[in-house]
One Martini backbone bead per residue (centre of mass of N, CA, C, O) as a GRO file, in nm:
protein
   57
    1MET     BB    1 -25.603  -6.113   9.419
    2THR     BB    2 -25.409  -5.845   9.408
    3ARG     BB    3 -25.378  -5.519   9.368
    4THR     BB    4 -25.129  -5.534   9.189
    5ASP     BB    5 -25.247  -5.731   8.985
    6LEU     BB    6 -25.477  -5.552   8.894
    7GLU     BB    7 -25.300  -5.312   8.795
    8ILE     BB    8 -25.152  -5.475   8.585
    9ASN     BB    9 -25.393  -5.575   8.427
   10GLN     BB   10 -25.512  -5.294   8.355
   11GLU     BB   11 -25.263  -5.187   8.207
   12GLY     BB   12 -25.271  -5.413   7.983
   13MET     BB   13 -25.560  -5.334   7.883
   14TRP     BB   14 -25.494  -5.041   7.803
   15ARG     BB   15 -25.277  -5.097   7.596
   16THR     BB   16 -25.445  -5.263   7.411
   17LEU     BB   17 -25.665  -5.059   7.354
   18VAL     BB   18 -25.487  -4.837   7.240
   19PHE     BB   19 -25.348  -4.997   7.016
   20GLU     BB   20 -25.620  -5.102   6.874
   21GLN     BB   21 -25.789  -4.798   6.932
   22GLN     BB   22 -25.644  -4.525   6.852
   23THR     BB   23 -25.836  -4.378   6.656
   24THR     BB   24 -26.094  -4.372   6.823
   25LEU     BB   25 -25.964  -4.228   7.075
   26THR     BB   26 -25.861  -3.977   6.930
   27LEU     BB   27 -26.138  -3.877   6.835
   28ALA     BB   28 -26.263  -3.850   7.116
   29VAL     BB   29 -26.070  -3.635   7.223
   30GLU     BB   30 -26.117  -3.423   7.007
   31MET     BB   31 -26.419  -3.393   7.066
   32LEU     BB   32 -26.391  -3.309   7.361
   33LEU     BB   33 -26.229  -3.041   7.280
   34ARG     BB   34 -26.429  -2.925   7.017
   35CYS     BB   35 -26.706  -3.012   7.083
   36HIS     BB   36 -27.064  -2.948   7.161
   37LEU     BB   37 -27.101  -3.195   7.288
   38SER     BB   38 -27.144  -3.402   7.524
   39PRO     BB   39 -26.943  -3.612   7.684
   40GLU     BB   40 -27.155  -3.840   7.712
   41GLN     BB   41 -27.208  -3.869   7.406
   42ILE     BB   42 -26.916  -3.928   7.316
   43LEU     BB   43 -26.864  -4.178   7.501
   44THR     BB   44 -27.101  -4.346   7.396
   45LYS     BB   45 -27.013  -4.354   7.099
   46THR     BB   46 -26.736  -4.482   7.161
   47ALA     BB   47 -26.833  -4.739   7.297
   48MET     BB   48 -26.990  -4.841   7.055
   49ALA     BB   49 -26.750  -4.855   6.859
   50LEU     BB   50 -26.578  -5.049   7.030
   51GLU     BB   51 -26.787  -5.279   7.038
   52GLY     BB   52 -26.812  -5.315   6.729
   53SER     BB   53 -26.506  -5.379   6.679
   54HIS     BB   54 -26.513  -5.637   6.856
   55HIS     BB   55 -26.718  -5.799   6.678
   56ASP     BB   56 -26.534  -5.782   6.404
   57SER     BB   57 -26.289  -5.979   6.514
   0.00000   0.00000   0.00000
């Protein structure tokens, strides 16, 4: 697989993730901008939420 193939594949995965998980990702960004939690805590909780929603599908 070439670097271009990997970039195209990753772009497609990001599009799918954003499309399917738009609400969760939007909340994460809003929390990063406004919340007093550490970015690491917010991103960890977001990853857990995304993982949980993947198992629900």
